[in-house]
BABADO-736608 format. One record per residue (C-alpha): residue number from 1; x, y, z. Coordinates in Angstrom, 3 decimals. Each point is the difference from the previous one (the first is absolute). Last residue first. Layout:
<pts>
[pt NUM,[X,Y,Z]]
...
</pts>
This chain:
<pts>
[pt 357,[-4.687,137.452,27.902]]
[pt 356,[-2.712,0.813,-2.468]]
[pt 355,[-1.736,-3.048,-1.407]]
[pt 354,[0.315,-0.441,-3.723]]
[pt 353,[-3.235,0.364,-1.877]]
[pt 352,[-0.865,-3.157,-1.822]]
[pt 351,[-0.148,0.334,-3.718]]
[pt 350,[-3.394,-0.793,-1.448]]
[pt 349,[-0.124,-3.060,-2.187]]
[pt 348,[-0.522,0.829,-3.668]]
[pt 347,[-3.638,-0.122,-1.134]]
[pt 346,[-0.011,0.557,-3.757]]
[pt 345,[3.220,-1.910,-0.619]]
[pt 344,[-0.946,-2.628,2.584]]
[pt 343,[-3.352,-0.531,-1.733]]
[pt 342,[1.728,-0.328,-3.367]]
[pt 341,[2.200,-2.819,1.294]]
[pt 340,[-2.887,-1.707,1.803]]
[pt 339,[-2.131,0.099,-3.162]]
[pt 338,[2.775,-1.473,-2.121]]
[pt 337,[0.564,-2.809,2.477]]
[pt 336,[-3.741,-0.711,0.104]]
[pt 335,[-0.155,-0.028,-3.794]]
[pt 334,[2.835,-2.514,-0.161]]
[pt 333,[-1.748,-2.295,2.495]]
[pt 332,[-3.382,0.371,-1.707]]
[pt 331,[1.513,-0.754,-3.419]]
[pt 330,[1.888,-2.998,1.379]]
[pt 329,[-3.111,-1.476,1.632]]
[pt 328,[-2.014,0.532,-3.211]]
[pt 327,[2.407,-2.094,-2.034]]
[pt 326,[0.991,1.773,-3.200]]
[pt 325,[-1.683,-1.142,-3.225]]
[pt 324,[-3.213,1.845,0.865]]
[pt 323,[1.963,3.208,-0.504]]
[pt 322,[0.374,3.334,1.793]]
[pt 321,[3.455,1.562,-0.458]]
[pt 320,[1.132,2.907,2.201]]
[pt 319,[1.851,2.733,-1.868]]
[pt 318,[3.211,1.871,0.786]]
[pt 317,[1.786,-1.726,-2.889]]
[pt 316,[-2.291,-2.010,-2.212]]
[pt 315,[-0.745,-3.715,0.021]]
[pt 314,[-1.224,-1.656,-3.194]]
[pt 313,[-0.541,-3.649,1.023]]
[pt 312,[2.423,-2.425,-1.631]]
[pt 311,[-1.364,-3.242,-1.440]]
[pt 310,[-2.233,1.875,-2.422]]
[pt 309,[-3.117,-1.975,-0.880]]
[pt 308,[-2.532,2.825,-0.138]]
[pt 307,[1.651,3.045,1.599]]
[pt 306,[-2.612,2.626,-0.761]]
[pt 305,[1.010,3.192,1.787]]
[pt 304,[-1.771,2.585,2.160]]
[pt 303,[1.925,2.938,1.493]]
[pt 302,[-1.532,1.900,2.940]]
[pt 301,[0.586,3.777,-0.034]]
[pt 300,[-3.684,1.055,-0.024]]
[pt 299,[-1.021,-2.632,2.567]]
[pt 298,[-0.234,2.055,3.197]]
[pt 297,[-1.123,3.284,-1.524]]
[pt 296,[-2.623,-1.909,-1.975]]
[pt 295,[-1.784,-0.676,3.290]]
[pt 294,[-1.279,-3.525,0.422]]
[pt 293,[-3.758,-0.202,-0.359]]
[pt 292,[-2.779,-0.436,2.496]]
[pt 291,[-3.700,-0.096,-0.798]]
[pt 290,[0.125,-3.797,-0.291]]
[pt 289,[0.806,-0.197,3.686]]
[pt 288,[-3.540,1.218,0.749]]
[pt 287,[-1.459,-3.392,-0.863]]
[pt 286,[-3.312,-0.457,-1.794]]
[pt 285,[0.970,1.845,-3.159]]
[pt 284,[-2.697,0.058,-2.659]]
[pt 283,[-1.028,3.582,0.757]]
[pt 282,[3.682,0.844,-0.446]]
[pt 281,[-0.408,-0.409,-3.756]]
[pt 280,[2.099,2.968,-1.061]]
[pt 279,[2.493,0.790,2.710]]
[pt 278,[-0.519,2.128,3.056]]
[pt 277,[3.624,-0.120,1.055]]
[pt 276,[1.646,-0.454,3.372]]
[pt 275,[3.749,0.379,0.398]]
[pt 274,[2.552,-2.470,1.251]]
[pt 273,[3.639,1.009,0.202]]
[pt 272,[-0.066,3.747,0.650]]
[pt 271,[-3.320,-0.534,1.766]]
[pt 270,[1.759,-1.836,2.799]]
[pt 269,[-1.688,1.170,3.197]]
[pt 268,[-3.421,-0.311,-1.587]]
[pt 267,[0.859,-3.587,-0.933]]
[pt 266,[0.386,-1.234,3.586]]
[pt 265,[-2.185,-2.993,-0.804]]
[pt 264,[2.366,-0.692,-2.881]]
[pt 263,[2.876,-0.482,2.412]]
[pt 262,[-2.008,-2.539,1.957]]
[pt 261,[0.284,-2.083,-3.154]]
[pt 260,[-2.354,-2.884,-0.682]]
[pt 259,[-2.362,1.939,-2.282]]
[pt 258,[2.883,1.695,-1.770]]
[pt 257,[1.832,-3.229,-0.718]]
[pt 256,[-3.162,-1.768,-1.168]]
[pt 255,[-0.925,2.860,-2.330]]
[pt 254,[3.455,0.024,-1.535]]
[pt 253,[0.351,-3.662,-0.906]]
[pt 252,[-3.770,-0.474,-0.473]]
[pt 251,[-0.419,2.588,-2.769]]
[pt 250,[-2.713,2.574,0.689]]
[pt 249,[2.897,2.380,0.325]]
[pt 248,[0.953,-0.525,-3.614]]
[pt 247,[-3.610,0.086,-1.215]]
[pt 246,[-0.622,3.372,1.618]]
[pt 245,[3.323,1.336,-1.239]]
[pt 244,[-0.978,-0.559,-3.645]]
[pt 243,[3.355,0.606,-1.710]]
[pt 242,[0.355,-3.662,-0.945]]
[pt 241,[2.979,-1.718,-1.581]]
[pt 240,[2.836,2.384,0.981]]
[pt 239,[-1.815,0.777,3.245]]
[pt 238,[0.382,-3.660,0.985]]
[pt 237,[3.751,0.350,0.533]]
[pt 236,[-0.478,3.055,2.215]]
[pt 235,[-2.563,-1.787,2.173]]
[pt 234,[2.341,-2.976,0.388]]
[pt 233,[2.836,2.291,1.086]]
[pt 232,[-2.316,1.958,2.343]]
[pt 231,[-1.209,-3.213,1.625]]
[pt 230,[3.523,-1.328,0.517]]
[pt 229,[1.157,3.326,1.508]]
[pt 228,[-3.129,0.155,2.197]]
[pt 227,[0.463,-3.495,1.352]]
[pt 226,[3.612,0.731,0.865]]
[pt 225,[-0.884,3.360,1.608]]
[pt 224,[-2.636,-1.552,2.251]]
[pt 223,[2.272,-1.151,2.846]]
[pt 222,[1.376,3.540,0.389]]
[pt 221,[-3.377,1.359,1.063]]
[pt 220,[0.835,0.892,3.625]]
[pt 219,[3.658,0.658,-0.879]]
[pt 218,[-1.042,2.745,-2.411]]
[pt 217,[-1.350,-0.840,-3.418]]
[pt 216,[-0.836,3.535,-1.105]]
[pt 215,[3.375,1.616,0.743]]
[pt 214,[1.702,-3.068,-1.520]]
[pt 213,[-1.950,0.006,-3.268]]
[pt 212,[2.312,2.515,-1.698]]
[pt 211,[2.900,-2.400,0.550]]
[pt 210,[-1.817,-2.631,-2.046]]
[pt 209,[-0.366,2.395,-2.935]]
[pt 208,[3.635,1.108,0.422]]
[pt 207,[1.172,-3.598,-0.182]]
[pt 206,[-1.458,-0.094,-3.490]]
[pt 205,[-2.422,-2.906,-0.610]]
[pt 204,[0.818,-2.500,-2.734]]
[pt 203,[-3.060,-2.019,-0.994]]
[pt 202,[0.235,-3.439,-1.562]]
[pt 201,[-2.215,-1.616,-2.576]]
[pt 200,[-0.714,-3.456,-1.347]]
[pt 199,[-2.730,0.220,-2.587]]
[pt 198,[-2.783,-2.163,-1.387]]
[pt 197,[-1.000,0.846,-3.552]]
[pt 196,[-2.398,2.800,-1.042]]
[pt 195,[-2.299,2.373,1.878]]
[pt 194,[-2.619,0.428,-2.770]]
[pt 193,[-0.356,-3.694,-0.791]]
[pt 192,[-0.392,-0.708,3.717]]
[pt 191,[-2.757,2.607,0.240]]
[pt 190,[-1.931,-1.549,-2.893]]
[pt 189,[0.545,-3.479,1.450]]
[pt 188,[-1.385,1.042,3.395]]
[pt 187,[-3.049,1.629,-1.605]]
[pt 186,[-0.713,-3.218,-1.929]]
[pt 185,[0.425,-2.098,3.159]]
[pt 184,[-2.643,2.119,1.681]]
[pt 183,[0.248,2.668,2.667]]
[pt 182,[-2.745,1.853,1.840]]
[pt 181,[1.247,1.294,3.337]]
[pt 180,[1.148,3.314,-1.458]]
[pt 179,[-3.539,1.202,-0.758]]
[pt 178,[0.612,2.691,-2.633]]
[pt 177,[-3.359,-0.623,-1.721]]
[pt 176,[-1.697,0.512,3.345]]
[pt 175,[-3.059,-1.846,1.254]]
[pt 174,[0.909,-3.458,-1.298]]
[pt 173,[-2.675,-2.458,1.149]]
[pt 172,[0.206,-2.273,-3.031]]
[pt 171,[-2.913,1.800,-1.673]]
[pt 170,[2.109,3.163,0.205]]
[pt 169,[2.257,-1.573,-2.618]]
[pt 168,[2.956,-2.339,-0.048]]
[pt 167,[1.537,-1.965,-2.868]]
[pt 166,[1.868,-3.253,-0.538]]
[pt 165,[-0.211,-1.588,3.468]]
[pt 164,[2.655,-2.543,0.987]]
[pt 163,[1.270,2.155,2.832]]
[pt 162,[-3.422,0.900,1.397]]
[pt 161,[-2.637,-2.745,0.058]]
[pt 160,[2.006,-3.190,-0.513]]
[pt 159,[3.214,1.129,1.723]]
[pt 158,[-1.730,1.685,2.915]]
[pt 157,[-2.438,-2.889,0.471]]
[pt 156,[2.828,-2.545,0.155]]
[pt 155,[2.068,2.299,2.246]]
[pt 154,[-2.895,0.399,2.423]]
[pt 153,[-0.121,-3.747,0.620]]
[pt 152,[3.762,-0.128,0.515]]
[pt 151,[-0.081,3.032,2.320]]
[pt 150,[-2.725,-1.614,2.110]]
[pt 149,[2.090,-3.149,0.459]]
[pt 148,[3.009,2.177,0.834]]
[pt 147,[-1.958,1.804,2.717]]
[pt 146,[-1.394,-3.282,1.338]]
[pt 145,[3.532,-1.327,0.426]]
[pt 144,[1.117,3.249,1.627]]
[pt 143,[-2.769,-0.167,2.603]]
[pt 142,[0.606,-3.721,0.561]]
[pt 141,[3.723,0.644,0.496]]
[pt 140,[-0.697,2.634,2.663]]
[pt 139,[-2.357,-2.356,1.829]]
[pt 138,[2.659,-2.692,-0.243]]
[pt 137,[2.482,2.324,1.718]]
[pt 136,[-2.404,0.401,2.941]]
[pt 135,[-0.549,-3.782,0.106]]
[pt 134,[3.694,-0.901,0.159]]
[pt 133,[1.363,-2.101,-2.865]]
[pt 132,[1.134,-3.410,1.259]]
[pt 131,[-2.774,-1.810,-1.866]]
[pt 130,[1.290,1.166,-3.386]]
[pt 129,[-3.013,-0.161,-2.332]]
[pt 128,[-0.336,3.779,0.110]]
[pt 127,[3.624,0.416,-1.106]]
[pt 126,[-0.471,-2.347,-2.933]]
[pt 125,[-3.189,1.753,-1.083]]
[pt 124,[1.771,3.362,0.312]]
[pt 123,[2.744,-1.145,-2.364]]
[pt 122,[-2.560,-1.389,-2.468]]
[pt 121,[-1.861,3.328,-0.076]]
[pt 120,[3.235,1.829,-0.726]]
[pt 119,[0.636,-2.344,-2.919]]
[pt 118,[-3.522,0.719,-1.315]]
[pt 117,[0.677,3.726,0.206]]
[pt 116,[3.144,-0.476,-2.099]]
[pt 115,[-1.858,-2.204,-2.464]]
[pt 114,[-2.567,2.761,-0.479]]
[pt 113,[2.805,2.459,-0.708]]
[pt 112,[2.143,-2.213,-2.202]]
[pt 111,[-2.752,-1.506,-2.145]]
[pt 110,[-0.311,-3.749,0.601]]
[pt 109,[2.451,-2.460,-1.572]]
[pt 108,[0.630,-1.827,3.299]]
[pt 107,[3.577,1.340,0.191]]
[pt 106,[-1.291,3.544,-0.511]]
[pt 105,[-1.041,1.716,-3.205]]
[pt 104,[1.175,3.202,-1.726]]
[pt 103,[3.738,-0.806,-0.155]]
[pt 102,[-0.548,-3.449,-1.551]]
[pt 101,[-0.700,1.848,-3.234]]
[pt 100,[-2.906,0.011,-2.478]]
[pt 99,[-1.562,-2.595,2.263]]
[pt 98,[-1.665,-3.025,-1.573]]
[pt 97,[-2.141,-1.822,2.558]]
[pt 96,[-0.819,3.025,2.153]]
[pt 95,[-2.039,-1.384,2.907]]
[pt 94,[-2.538,2.540,1.177]]
[pt 93,[0.271,3.130,2.152]]
[pt 92,[1.608,1.915,-2.852]]
[pt 91,[1.534,3.432,0.623]]
[pt 90,[3.475,-0.966,-1.248]]
[pt 89,[-1.670,-1.891,-2.889]]
[pt 88,[-2.074,2.988,-1.061]]
[pt 87,[3.007,2.295,0.200]]
[pt 86,[2.129,-2.355,-2.107]]
[pt 85,[-2.738,-0.318,-2.629]]
[pt 84,[-0.388,3.792,-0.144]]
[pt 83,[3.764,0.395,-0.424]]
[pt 82,[0.116,-2.521,-2.860]]
[pt 81,[-2.878,1.800,-1.706]]
[pt 80,[1.953,3.245,0.242]]
[pt 79,[3.130,-1.664,-1.416]]
[pt 78,[-1.883,-1.664,-2.889]]
[pt 77,[-1.840,3.202,-0.914]]
[pt 76,[3.219,2.009,0.003]]
[pt 75,[2.039,-2.466,-2.097]]
[pt 74,[-0.451,1.295,-3.554]]
[pt 73,[-0.608,3.663,0.810]]
[pt 72,[3.206,0.004,2.006]]
[pt 71,[1.006,-0.396,3.657]]
[pt 70,[3.703,-0.603,0.562]]
[pt 69,[0.372,-2.924,2.396]]
[pt 68,[2.497,0.104,2.845]]
[pt 67,[2.143,-2.938,1.119]]
[pt 66,[0.479,0.182,3.771]]
[pt 65,[-3.228,-1.933,0.645]]
[pt 64,[1.304,-2.990,-1.952]]
[pt 63,[-2.738,-2.554,-0.753]]
[pt 62,[-2.957,2.232,-0.947]]
[pt 61,[2.297,2.647,-1.442]]
[pt 60,[-0.726,3.390,1.506]]
[pt 59,[-2.104,3.003,-1.045]]
[pt 58,[-3.588,-1.171,0.134]]
[pt 57,[0.393,-2.870,2.480]]
[pt 56,[2.029,1.925,2.599]]
[pt 55,[-2.092,3.136,-0.472]]
[pt 54,[-3.160,-1.969,0.804]]
[pt 53,[1.502,-1.371,3.233]]
[pt 52,[1.095,3.465,1.172]]
[pt 51,[-3.442,1.398,-0.895]]
[pt 50,[-1.699,-2.799,1.938]]
[pt 49,[1.969,0.724,3.167]]
[pt 48,[-0.393,3.783,-0.220]]
[pt 47,[-3.746,-0.235,-0.568]]
[pt 46,[-0.344,-2.424,2.887]]
[pt 45,[1.661,2.299,2.493]]
[pt 44,[-1.569,3.282,-1.159]]
[pt 43,[-1.882,0.480,3.246]]
[pt 42,[-3.260,-0.946,1.665]]
[pt 41,[-0.903,-3.248,-1.765]]
[pt 40,[3.343,-1.709,-0.420]]
[pt 39,[1.624,1.337,3.158]]
[pt 38,[-3.009,-1.065,2.061]]
[pt 37,[0.087,-3.540,-1.425]]
[pt 36,[3.656,-0.367,0.946]]
[pt 35,[2.230,0.177,-3.028]]
[pt 34,[2.188,2.989,0.852]]
[pt 33,[0.363,-1.065,3.613]]
[pt 32,[1.825,-3.158,-1.071]]
[pt 31,[-1.207,-2.664,2.399]]
[pt 30,[2.355,-1.821,2.318]]
[pt 29,[1.828,2.680,1.941]]
[pt 28,[-3.040,2.140,0.810]]
[pt 27,[-2.157,-3.089,0.506]]
[pt 26,[2.044,-1.053,3.019]]
[pt 25,[0.107,-3.728,0.595]]
[pt 24,[1.762,-0.372,3.329]]
[pt 23,[-1.128,-3.590,0.443]]
[pt 22,[3.333,-1.640,-0.635]]
[pt 21,[2.277,1.021,-2.857]]
[pt 20,[-1.021,2.766,-2.436]]
[pt 19,[-1.386,-1.094,-3.331]]
[pt 18,[0.722,2.083,-3.080]]
[pt 17,[-3.055,-0.234,-2.235]]
[pt 16,[0.870,-0.234,-3.693]]
[pt 15,[-0.076,2.556,-2.798]]
[pt 14,[3.651,-0.328,-1.032]]
[pt 13,[-0.643,-1.156,-3.571]]
[pt 12,[-2.899,2.399,-0.616]]
[pt 11,[-0.672,3.265,1.829]]
[pt 10,[3.414,0.192,1.641]]
[pt 9,[1.660,-0.948,-3.296]]
[pt 8,[-1.621,3.014,-1.701]]
[pt 7,[1.392,2.261,2.732]]
[pt 6,[3.467,-1.396,-0.596]]
[pt 5,[-0.232,0.881,-3.695]]
[pt 4,[-1.538,3.332,1.005]]
[pt 3,[3.148,1.104,1.798]]
[pt 2,[-0.983,3.361,1.481]]
[pt 1,[-2.747,-1.610,2.027]]
</pts>
């Protein structure tokens, strides 16, 4: 997300299952894709989550998240230790009697993530105990229930044997010193210290940049332009913190969009937007989408700004503003209007030939 304060809330305070009415319990609308077991182990989902949490506790006041802490020689050790405690408690599968902050544990004082899975388990138990639930739906619930049970067991082992590990060597089964799946809390804290405080950013995209996409996103692919604009804005914002394109596209927000997009599957037709790269470390990549990058020609005129706590978003003339503080529905509506206007400019209706009398 562009607004990392909101992103932090998603992983902590707002990490609760949203229950749909009746028996239409769709996992895609009830489980954050970025923290499904597959997202954690196969992509950079977990690393992103833990880094956001670590940055919050290193660089922000423990009570007031909007109050930043200047790191000095005197307080550095305390702030780093505070972050490691917060990470350990967020990951905890046990009761946390004295939490460093109520933000990292759930209502039952269990670590946020494990507590979240436990809440999901409870919801499925209630649905399975409902006698009116049809047998074919129950079969689906049982499958999901068992999947969450397995995930909870695996999480305990993952935390104990991987995350909370101090040092790795080939004796631990590591075959490549650049293995991107190996992360520890210490590595997370080091990266968080390097990135700095949480940010709230916006991206202003010149109308001309959007207009240049029209020939590529013809009417057949029009529905994907919104997703692409959001993805490109997020990609551009992340480039300021990390120039490693492999890691950026191994990020769940972008990888998930590309993997679900029919537009991506037509990549060869759109090499001006998405181009393939043989990046360093591709032998570690399991998914071909991670070989795609967004063309610099598309994003070269984007404008990135830190807005922090400004009440007024910095809009610019002849630019389209992408911000997490604007409702998604409004952004899509405005973008659709803009697209239609440019499309008509580039494809004016043909004049009808007058019939000869």
